[in-house]
N, C-alpha and C positions, 0 to 999 in steps of 0.2 A: 245640791250643787245648782247654782243659778244658771240662767239661760246662757250668759256669756261664758261661764265655765264649761258647759256642755259643748258649746260651739268651739271653744279653744281645744278641748280634749279631742273632738272629732277632727279638727284641723291637724292637730299633732299626729293622730293616728294615720291620717291620709298622707302627711309628709313623710313619716317614717316608712310607711308602706311603699311609697313611690321611690324613696331612696334605696330601699332594699331591692326593689324590682330593677332599678338601674344598675345596682351592684351585681345582681344575678345575671343580667344581660351582658355586662362587660366580662364577667367570668366565663359565660357560655361562649362568647365571641373568641376569647383567648383560647379556650379549650378547642374550639373548632379549628382555629388557625394551627394549633399544634398537631391535631389529628390530620389535617390536610397536608402539612409539611412532612408528616411521617408516612403519607400515602395510604392512610387508613380510611379516608372518606374523600368524596368528590367535593369541590367547592359548591356553594349554593348557586353561584352564577352558572356553573356547568349543569347542575341539576335542572334549573328553570329553563335553560337553553334546550336541553334534551327533551323536556316535557312540553315545550312551546308555550310557557307561561310568561307573560310580560311582567317585568320587575315591578312596574307601577301598579299592577293588579294584586301584589302581595299584601296581605293583611297581617299575617303573623307567621313566624317560622320558629320552630324549636328543634333542637337536636336532643334526642332522647336515647337512652339505652333500653332496649327490650331484650332481656336475656343477654346473649353475647353479641347481639346485632345492634348497630347504631342506625337510628331512624330519624329522618327529617320529617317532622309534622308540619305540613304547609297548609295554610289557609289563604285562599285567594278568591277574587271575583272573576268568574269565568266569562267567556264571550256571551253566554246566555243571561248574564247579569245576576246570576245566583252566586251565593257563597259556597265554595267547595273546600273540602278538607281531604288532603291526601297524606298517606303515610308512605314514605319513599325510603328504600334501602339506601343509606348514605354512601355505601361503597360502590354499588352497582347502578344506582338510579332506577331500579325496578320498583314499580308501584306495589305496595303491599296491601293497601286498603283505600277505599274511597267513600266519602259521604257527601251528600249534597244537601244544602239547607235552603 
């Protein structure tokens, strides 16, 4: 495969990967809306408000199932200018774990 062919293949893989990621994010957002409307989880806005995290400091948020528990995995830049990773119970807003990078 020539140089142009390899670059085209890499570009195609990147585009497909990005499209899949966007699809997964949209699905996660829809699922989170359904769970909020059913009263099974708190909204992300309520979670960050309770934790005192500024929305503009958020880097990444995922809603995961850990056993029977729904958990927000939140990555943000703290006031100490470090990246923090929190696992928060999505129903109660209680921290379950914390890492600092």
